[in-house]
N, C-alpha and C positions, 0 to 999 in steps of 0.2 A: 796329580790333582789341579783342575782347572782354577783359575784366577777367576772367582766369582765378580771383580768389578770389570771385569771384560767379556761374560758370557750374554750373548743375545741368542733368545730363542725366536725362532723364525717360524711361523705358522702359516703355510700356504699349499693349498692343494695341485698347483701346476709346478711340476718337476721342473721345468726350464727356470721358471722364475726362482723357486728355491736353491737351485743350483747356481745362477747368475747372483743372488743376492748374497749366498754364503762366500761365493768367490769374493766378491767385493769388501764385505764386511772381514773376511780373514788377511786381504791383502792390506789391511790397516789395522792388523794386530788384533782383532776381536775374535773371540772362540764363537762358535755359530753351533746350536743344537737345532737341528732342523725336524719340522714335523711335518707330515703330509696330510694328517688328519687332526682335527681339534680334540677329539677324544684322547688321542695319545700326550698331547699337550698336557691336556689336563691331568693325567696319570702321571707325566713327569713333574707338574707342579704340586702334586700331594707329597711328593718326597724329597724336592728339590727348592733352594731359594731360585727366584726369577727376577733379577734386578731391570730386565729391559726387554720386552717382547716386540716383534714387529709381526702383525696379524693381517693378513688379507680379510677384505670386509665381505666378499661374497665367494662363499665354498659351499661346497655340493651339501656335506653332512648337517654344518652349523654355521651360521654368519659370524662374521666376525664380533658383530654388536652383539650376540648372545655370549660370545666368547669372554668379550670385555665386561659384562654382567658377572661372570663366574670369576673373573680376576678381581673385579671389586670385593667381592664377597670373600675369597680366598687369600687373594693377597694384594691387598690395597696399596701397598707400596711399590709395586711394579708399573713401571712407565712403558706406556703402551704406545708403538708408532705404527697408524694404520697405513695400508698402500691397498690400491684398487687400480683396475684397467679401466673403471667407468667412471665417468665426471657424474657425481652424485651430490648436489650441494645439501638434500635432505641427509643423507646417510651421513655426510663430513659434520654436518651441523648438530647431529644427534650424537655421534662418537665425541666430539670435542666437549659437549655441554656435560658428557656423561665422565670427562676427564681422561680423554686420550691425549698425549703429550704433542704427538704431530700428526700431519696427513698428507701422503702423496699418491700423485696419481701417475701410476705406469705407462708409459717410461719416464721416470723421474730424473733430475738433476743429481749426480752421483755425490757432488761435494755438498749439496744442501741436505741430502739424505744422512752422509756420514756427519756433517755438524749437528744434525738433531740426534744420532744415537748418543754423540760424545755428549752433547747437552744433556739427555736423558739419563747419562751415567752420572754426570755434575749434580743435576738435581738428587738421584738417589744417594748419593755421597752427601751433600749439603745436609739433606733429611737425617742422617744419621750422627751427622755432628751436632 
């Protein structure tokens, strides 16, 4: 049984990005549930608790912003960290205002990213207490 306090759901339609971020997170003791399509993640969300999610903003089937709206409605306690390959101040402002926990432009600083993931788990834990 996975330790829910360490499970990160990763949603990105780029296989190489999913693989590298999953490896990074796993190397620091996190368990990763990776999804190539937002719809598959939403199906998972229907039956699983998701403490922390890492979402790409620009995906073909559904943007990360639309996915965030689904998360806010279905799982408001989920902490969301956004990643993107494109500098987009409007998208960043939009998701941060909508409740995103952090925002990173690829390639990002691994230490800062991991610190944000740890902080997201700490915020989730603190909220439960």
